[in-house]
N, C-alpha and C positions, 0 to 999 in steps of 0.2 A: 542165449543172447541173440537178438535179431541182427542180421547183416545191415551194413550201411545202405542207404538208398540213393545217395547223391554225393557229389564232391564239388567243393568250391575252392578255387585258388584265388587268394586275395593279394592284390598288388597295391602298394602305397603310392599315393600321388600328393604333391604339394597342393595342387588345384585339380579338381575333378574334371574340368571342362575338356582338356585334351584327351583324357581317357574315355569320356562320354562320346566324344566325336569318333575316336578310333574304334572302340568296341561296338558302340551303338550304330553309328552312321556308316563308317568305312567298311567294317566287317559285317554289319547288318545283324548283329546278335540282339534278340529282343530283351528289353529290360524287364526283369521279373520281380525285383525288389528295389525300392528306392527309399532309403532312410535319410536322405539329405546328404549326410557326410559319408555314406557308403551306398554303393549301387551294385547290384548283381545282375549279370547278363547270362542268358542261357546259350550255351554253345550247341548242345544237342541233348535231347532227352533229359538225363540227370547229370550232365556235365556243365559246370558253371565257372565263370570268371567274375571276380568281384574287384571293384576299385574302392579304395578307402582313403580319406584325407590322412596324410601322414601324422598330423598332430593328434588324431584320434585313434590311430592304429593300435591294436593290442600288442603287436610285436614290432617295436620300432627298429629301424635299421636303415642303411643307406639305400636311397632310391635307385632302382634299376640294377641292383647287384644281386648275384647269387640265385637268380630265378630264371628258369626257362619254361615257357608255356608252349607246349606242342599242340597244334590244332590239326587233327586228322581230317582230310578232305578227300573227295573223289578225284578232282582234277587240279593238281598243283599249278599247272601252266596257266589255267584260267585265272586263278587267284593272283599269280605273279603279274600277269598282264594288267589286272585291275588295280593292283597296288603300286606298281613300279614308278608311276608318275606322280604319286601323292607326295607333296613336299613336306608334310608333317612327320613322315616316317623315313627311316634310313634302311634301305634294302642292303643287306650285307653280301649277298651273292645271288647269282642266277640259279634256277632250279637245277639240281644235279643229284646223282646217286650219292648216298652217304657211305663212303668207304665200301666195305664188303657187306654192309647191312642191306636188307631188302626194303630200303626206305629211299624215296625220291622226295627231295624237299628244297626249300630255300629258307634263309634266316633274315630277320629284320629286327629293328629296335622299335618298340612302341614309343609314344610321345614322352614317357617318363624314363626311357632308356632300358626297359626290360627286354630281354631276348625273347623273341617269338619265332617259332618254327612252324611253317605251313608244310605239312607232310602228307604223303600217301604211302601206304604199304604196297609193295609190288608183288607179293605172293598171296594168292587167293585164300589160302588156309589161315594166314595171319589176319587178313581182312575179316574173315568169318569169326575169329576169336573176339574181335572188337565190336562187331555190329551184326546183329541177327539179319538185318536188312537195311540197306541204305535208303534214306528217305529223300 
């Protein structure tokens, strides 16, 4: 059996417009698949986030619940400064270390109420496990 070559996390939205603005415009992720009622954005290489109209979702559930999307970046503070004044999202905390973990991050809610963590690993050996090279 061949190994998987990509991963997509799908999030349900009543209307796609807020998700399109958040993932496509505010975060700047390129749209790689547009099926009208579902859209997929590339986060990096083979990591993707998809948004889908809730009435067409294959796994119905409450919007904004039970999901955390962690986006690994090089500079958390730059992302925080860019997003903290955006009125369409709720920033939950300022960047900080996550307990005793080697993770520096902040949390926010996307327009549908999903939790999103913008994070960076603080130990080089962990960074190396996730990325052969940062682009």
